[in-house]
C-alpha positions as CSV (number, residue, x, y, z in Angstrom):
1,X,44.1,-119.4,27.8
2,X,40.4,-119.8,28.5
3,X,38.5,-116.6,29.2
4,X,37.4,-115.9,32.7
5,X,33.8,-116.4,33.7
6,X,31.5,-113.3,33.7
7,X,31.7,-111.2,36.8
8,X,28.4,-111.2,38.7
9,X,28.3,-108.7,41.5
10,X,24.9,-109.8,42.7
11,X,26.1,-113.3,43.6
12,X,29.5,-112.5,45.0
13,X,30.5,-111.1,48.3
14,X,32.4,-107.9,48.6
15,X,35.8,-109.6,49.3
16,X,35.4,-111.9,46.2
17,X,34.9,-108.7,44.1
18,X,38.1,-107.3,45.3
19,X,40.0,-110.5,44.7
20,X,38.6,-110.9,41.2
21,X,39.6,-107.3,40.3
22,X,43.2,-108.0,41.5
23,X,43.3,-111.3,39.6
24,X,42.2,-109.7,36.4
25,X,44.9,-107.1,36.7
26,X,47.5,-109.8,37.3
27,X,46.4,-111.8,34.2
28,X,46.6,-108.7,32.0
29,X,50.1,-108.1,33.3
30,X,51.1,-111.7,32.5
31,X,49.7,-111.4,29.0
32,X,51.7,-108.3,28.3
33,X,54.9,-109.8,29.9
34,X,56.1,-106.5,30.7
35,X,57.8,-105.9,34.0
36,X,56.8,-102.3,34.2
37,X,53.2,-103.1,33.5
38,X,53.4,-105.8,36.2
39,X,54.4,-103.3,38.8
40,X,51.8,-100.8,37.8
41,X,49.1,-103.5,37.9
42,X,50.2,-104.6,41.4
43,X,50.1,-101.0,42.6
44,X,46.7,-100.5,41.0
45,X,45.3,-103.7,42.6
46,X,46.6,-102.7,46.0
47,X,45.0,-99.2,45.7
48,X,41.7,-100.6,44.6
49,X,41.7,-103.2,47.4
50,X,42.5,-100.6,50.0
51,X,39.7,-98.3,48.7
52,X,37.2,-101.1,48.8
53,X,38.3,-102.1,52.2
54,X,37.9,-98.5,53.5
55,X,34.4,-98.3,52.0
56,X,33.5,-101.6,53.6
57,X,34.7,-100.4,57.1
58,X,32.8,-97.2,56.7
59,X,29.6,-99.0,55.7
60,X,29.9,-101.3,58.8
61,X,30.4,-98.3,61.1
62,X,27.4,-96.6,59.7
63,X,25.2,-99.6,60.3
64,X,26.5,-100.0,63.9
65,X,25.7,-96.3,64.6
66,X,22.2,-96.6,63.2
67,X,21.5,-99.5,65.5
68,X,22.6,-97.5,68.6
69,X,20.4,-94.4,67.7
70,X,16.9,-95.0,69.0
71,X,13.8,-93.9,67.1
72,X,13.2,-90.2,66.8
73,X,10.0,-90.4,68.8
74,X,12.1,-91.0,72.0
75,X,13.9,-87.7,71.4
76,X,10.6,-85.9,70.9
77,X,9.8,-83.3,73.5
78,X,6.7,-83.7,75.6
79,X,4.0,-81.2,74.6
80,X,4.0,-78.2,77.1
81,X,0.2,-78.5,77.6
82,X,0.8,-82.1,78.8
83,X,3.8,-81.1,80.9
84,X,1.8,-78.4,82.8
85,X,-1.0,-80.8,83.6
86,X,1.5,-83.3,84.9
87,X,3.0,-80.5,87.1
88,X,-0.4,-79.7,88.4
89,X,-1.0,-83.3,89.2
90,X,2.2,-83.5,91.2
91,X,1.4,-80.2,93.0
92,X,4.6,-78.5,91.8
93,X,3.7,-74.7,91.8
94,X,7.2,-73.6,90.9
95,X,7.3,-75.9,87.8
96,X,3.8,-74.6,86.7
97,X,5.1,-71.0,87.1
98,X,8.2,-71.8,84.9
99,X,6.2,-73.4,82.2
100,X,3.7,-70.5,82.1
101,X,6.6,-68.1,82.0
102,X,7.8,-69.6,78.8
103,X,4.4,-70.5,77.4
104,X,1.9,-67.8,78.6
105,X,-0.7,-69.0,76.1
106,X,-1.2,-72.1,78.3
107,X,-2.8,-70.2,81.2
108,X,-6.2,-71.8,80.6
109,X,-5.1,-74.9,78.6
110,X,-8.5,-76.7,78.3
111,X,-8.2,-80.5,78.4
112,X,-9.8,-81.9,75.3
113,X,-9.1,-85.5,76.2
114,X,-12.2,-87.7,75.6
115,X,-13.8,-88.5,79.0
116,X,-16.2,-91.3,79.5
117,X,-16.7,-90.7,83.2
118,X,-20.3,-91.0,84.5
119,X,-19.6,-88.1,86.8
120,X,-21.8,-85.7,84.8
121,X,-24.9,-87.3,83.4
122,X,-26.9,-85.2,81.0
123,X,-29.9,-83.6,82.5
124,X,-30.9,-86.6,84.6
125,X,-31.6,-85.9,88.3
126,X,-30.3,-88.4,90.8
127,X,-33.6,-88.0,92.5
128,X,-35.9,-88.6,89.6
129,X,-38.4,-91.4,90.2
130,X,-37.9,-92.4,86.6
131,X,-34.2,-92.9,86.9
132,X,-33.1,-96.5,86.7
133,X,-32.7,-98.3,89.0
134,X,-35.4,-96.8,91.3
135,X,-37.1,-98.0,94.4
136,X,-40.4,-96.5,95.3
137,X,-39.7,-97.0,99.0
138,X,-39.1,-93.6,100.8
139,X,-36.6,-95.4,103.0
140,X,-34.2,-96.2,100.1
141,X,-32.5,-93.6,98.0
142,X,-32.1,-94.3,94.3
143,X,-28.9,-96.0,93.4
144,X,-28.0,-93.1,91.1
145,X,-28.0,-90.8,94.2
146,X,-24.7,-92.3,95.4
147,X,-22.1,-89.6,96.3
148,X,-19.7,-91.4,93.9
149,X,-21.8,-90.1,91.0
150,X,-20.9,-86.6,91.8
151,X,-17.2,-87.2,92.0
152,X,-15.5,-84.7,89.7
153,X,-13.5,-85.9,86.7
154,X,-10.0,-84.5,86.4
155,X,-9.6,-85.3,82.7
156,X,-11.5,-84.2,79.6
157,X,-14.6,-82.0,79.7
158,X,-12.4,-79.1,78.7
159,X,-11.3,-78.6,82.3
160,X,-8.8,-75.7,82.5
161,X,-5.7,-75.6,84.6
162,X,-7.6,-74.0,87.5
163,X,-10.3,-76.7,87.2
164,X,-7.7,-79.4,87.6
165,X,-5.8,-77.7,90.4
166,X,-9.1,-77.0,92.3
167,X,-10.4,-80.6,91.9
168,X,-7.1,-81.9,93.3
169,X,-6.9,-79.4,96.2
170,X,-3.6,-77.8,95.3
171,X,-4.1,-74.3,96.9
172,X,-0.6,-72.8,95.9
173,X,-1.3,-73.6,92.2
174,X,-4.8,-72.2,92.5
175,X,-3.5,-69.0,94.0
176,X,-0.8,-68.8,91.3
177,X,-3.3,-69.2,88.4
178,X,-5.7,-66.7,90.0
179,X,-2.9,-64.2,90.4
180,X,-1.9,-64.6,86.7
181,X,-5.5,-63.7,85.6
182,X,-7.0,-67.0,85.0
183,X,-10.5,-65.8,86.1
184,X,-10.3,-62.5,84.3
185,X,-12.7,-61.1,83.1
186,X,-15.1,-64.0,84.0
187,X,-14.7,-67.4,85.6
188,X,-13.6,-70.2,83.3
189,X,-16.3,-72.9,82.5
190,X,-15.8,-76.5,81.4
191,X,-18.0,-78.4,79.1
192,X,-20.6,-78.9,81.9
193,X,-20.6,-75.1,82.6
194,X,-19.0,-75.8,85.9
195,X,-16.5,-73.4,87.6
196,X,-13.5,-74.4,89.5
197,X,-15.5,-73.7,92.7
198,X,-18.0,-76.5,91.6
199,X,-15.2,-79.1,91.4
200,X,-13.5,-78.0,94.6
201,X,-16.8,-78.0,96.6
202,X,-17.7,-81.5,95.2
203,X,-14.2,-82.8,96.1
204,X,-14.3,-81.3,99.6
205,X,-11.2,-79.1,99.5
206,X,-11.9,-76.6,102.2
207,X,-9.0,-74.2,101.8
208,X,-9.5,-74.0,98.0
209,X,-13.2,-73.3,98.4
210,X,-12.4,-70.6,101.0
211,X,-10.0,-68.9,98.7
212,X,-12.2,-69.1,95.6
213,X,-15.4,-68.1,97.4
214,X,-13.7,-65.1,99.0
215,X,-12.2,-64.0,95.6
216,X,-15.5,-64.4,93.6
217,X,-18.6,-64.7,95.7
218,X,-20.8,-64.4,92.6
219,X,-19.5,-67.8,91.4
220,X,-21.2,-69.6,94.4
221,X,-24.7,-69.5,92.9
222,X,-23.6,-70.0,89.3
223,X,-25.5,-73.0,87.9
224,X,-24.1,-75.7,85.7
225,X,-25.9,-77.4,82.8
226,X,-28.1,-79.3,85.4
227,X,-28.9,-76.1,87.3
228,X,-26.8,-77.1,90.3
229,X,-24.6,-74.6,92.1
230,X,-21.6,-75.1,94.4
231,X,-23.7,-75.4,97.5
232,X,-25.6,-78.3,96.1
233,X,-22.4,-80.0,95.1
234,X,-21.1,-79.6,98.6
235,X,-24.3,-81.0,100.1
236,X,-24.1,-84.0,97.8
237,X,-20.6,-84.8,99.1
238,X,-21.5,-84.2,102.7
239,X,-18.9,-81.4,103.3
240,X,-20.5,-79.5,106.2
241,X,-17.6,-77.0,106.7
242,X,-17.7,-76.1,103.0
243,X,-21.4,-75.6,103.1
244,X,-21.0,-73.2,106.0
245,X,-18.3,-71.3,104.2
246,X,-20.4,-71.0,101.0
247,X,-23.4,-69.8,103.0
248,X,-21.2,-67.2,104.7
249,X,-19.9,-65.7,101.4
250,X,-23.0,-66.2,99.3
251,X,-24.5,-62.9,98.0
252,X,-28.0,-62.1,99.2
253,X,-27.8,-64.3,102.3
254,X,-28.2,-68.0,103.0
255,X,-32.0,-68.1,102.9
256,X,-32.2,-66.7,99.4
257,X,-29.5,-69.2,98.3
258,X,-31.3,-72.2,99.9
259,X,-34.5,-71.4,98.0
260,X,-32.7,-72.1,94.7
261,X,-33.3,-75.4,92.9
262,X,-31.9,-77.3,89.9
263,X,-33.7,-78.1,86.7
264,X,-35.8,-80.7,88.4
265,X,-36.7,-78.7,91.4
266,X,-34.3,-80.3,93.9
267,X,-33.0,-78.0,96.6
268,X,-29.8,-78.3,98.5
269,X,-31.7,-80.1,101.3
270,X,-32.9,-82.7,98.8
271,X,-29.3,-83.5,98.0
272,X,-28.2,-83.6,101.6
273,X,-31.1,-85.8,102.6
274,X,-30.7,-88.1,99.6
275,X,-27.1,-88.7,100.5
276,X,-27.7,-89.1,104.3
277,X,-25.5,-86.2,105.2
278,X,-27.0,-85.5,108.6
279,X,-24.6,-82.7,109.6
280,X,-25.3,-80.9,106.4
281,X,-29.1,-81.4,106.9
282,X,-28.8,-79.8,110.4
283,X,-26.8,-76.8,108.9
284,X,-29.3,-76.3,106.1
285,X,-32.3,-76.4,108.4
286,X,-30.6,-73.9,110.8
287,X,-29.9,-71.6,107.9
288,X,-33.6,-71.5,106.9
289,X,-34.0,-74.3,104.3
290,X,-37.6,-75.4,103.7
291,X,-38.1,-79.1,104.6
292,X,-41.5,-79.2,102.9
293,X,-40.3,-78.0,99.5
294,X,-41.2,-80.4,96.7
295,X,-39.3,-81.0,93.6
296,X,-40.7,-81.5,90.1
297,X,-41.8,-85.1,91.0
298,X,-43.6,-83.9,94.1
299,X,-41.1,-85.4,96.5
300,X,-40.0,-83.6,99.7
301,X,-36.4,-83.9,101.0
302,X,-37.6,-86.3,103.7
303,X,-38.8,-88.8,101.0
304,X,-35.2,-89.3,99.9
305,X,-33.7,-90.2,103.3
306,X,-31.2,-93.0,102.7
307,X,-32.1,-94.9,105.8
308,X,-34.9,-95.0,108.4
309,X,-32.6,-93.5,111.0
310,X,-31.9,-90.6,108.6
311,X,-35.6,-90.0,108.1
312,X,-36.3,-90.0,111.9
313,X,-33.3,-87.7,112.4
314,X,-34.6,-85.3,109.7
315,X,-38.1,-85.3,111.2
316,X,-36.7,-84.5,114.7
317,X,-34.7,-81.7,113.3
318,X,-37.6,-80.3,111.5
319,X,-39.7,-80.4,114.7
320,X,-37.0,-78.8,116.7
321,X,-36.6,-76.0,114.1
322,X,-40.3,-75.4,114.0
323,X,-40.5,-75.2,117.8
324,X,-37.7,-72.6,117.9
325,X,-39.3,-70.5,115.2
326,X,-42.7,-70.6,117.0
327,X,-40.9,-69.5,120.2
328,X,-39.3,-66.6,118.4
329,X,-42.5,-65.5,116.8
330,X,-44.2,-65.7,120.2
331,X,-41.5,-63.6,121.8
332,X,-41.7,-61.0,119.0
333,X,-45.5,-60.9,119.4
334,X,-45.4,-60.3,123.1
335,X,-42.7,-57.7,122.7
336,X,-44.8,-55.8,120.1
337,X,-47.9,-55.9,122.4
338,X,-46.2,-54.7,125.6
339,X,-43.9,-52.3,124.0
340,X,-44.2,-48.6,124.9
341,X,-42.2,-45.4,124.9
342,X,-42.0,-43.0,127.8
343,X,-40.7,-39.6,127.2
344,X,-38.5,-38.3,129.9
345,X,-38.0,-34.6,130.3
346,X,-34.7,-32.9,131.1
347,X,-35.9,-31.6,134.5
348,X,-37.0,-35.1,135.5
């Protein structure tokens, strides 16, 4: 009998391998012509075939289970620092409290996400005559003086949890973070040296500003990298109620605060006039702001009036304030000249 061809496992399927093994066992049994050996061969072939079939079924089940299990990255837990920022965005104070209870080290949680927002230009004043684009006309404010430039960014810049909550106006979360000691021993600053009060004042969140100003009045006059305080940010956004709140809580009185300027000499009145915030202009003039104060480029607040109407309004307000001050000075002078003291005896 001719020998069988060589067994090649690489070219045969699994079933063919089992059949060939059984066939070899049968041929050996026929060669021996022994009935006992035939029975043993048949039993061995059946056992080998069953074992191979079991292994084949197990292999297919394993492949099917691997297809149903998704990639490990879908089972990966979201980082707690990201979860707490998401909770702040949604305004969920209870979720923020639970995350901080299990992760107390995330109380500040500075956001190191790269930010390319033009919200915080480096040392360039929106009122500089050398900023581009610039119009020399006193009736047209520079394009960079738009209130949108001062819109606070909520990502990156190393903003802490309190910065984010204050910029979004979530008062319960701000109160929670403040209670847990976020501002102890000193206010948290972002990459632009801004406090949470800066961002809340710029965004116009009155309740948050009221809470932060009452808790830490010293933060009102804290300057950022451009030398601007919270009052200037509120004046840029045209938030008159916030300006009044800040002037109420500011240490040293409103007149002292309104004499402060940024790195290029711009006062709060420069910002209010440049953004055509007429209500804020009225509030600042009533509080004692100097309308003739010049910045580093020798420009007064009236030179940055966004429109002709704003400039006329500012001039009328300045005239009205000057008349009132002159009237008060005249009353005080007359009172000082005609004042006298008459001593009255007990018997009279």
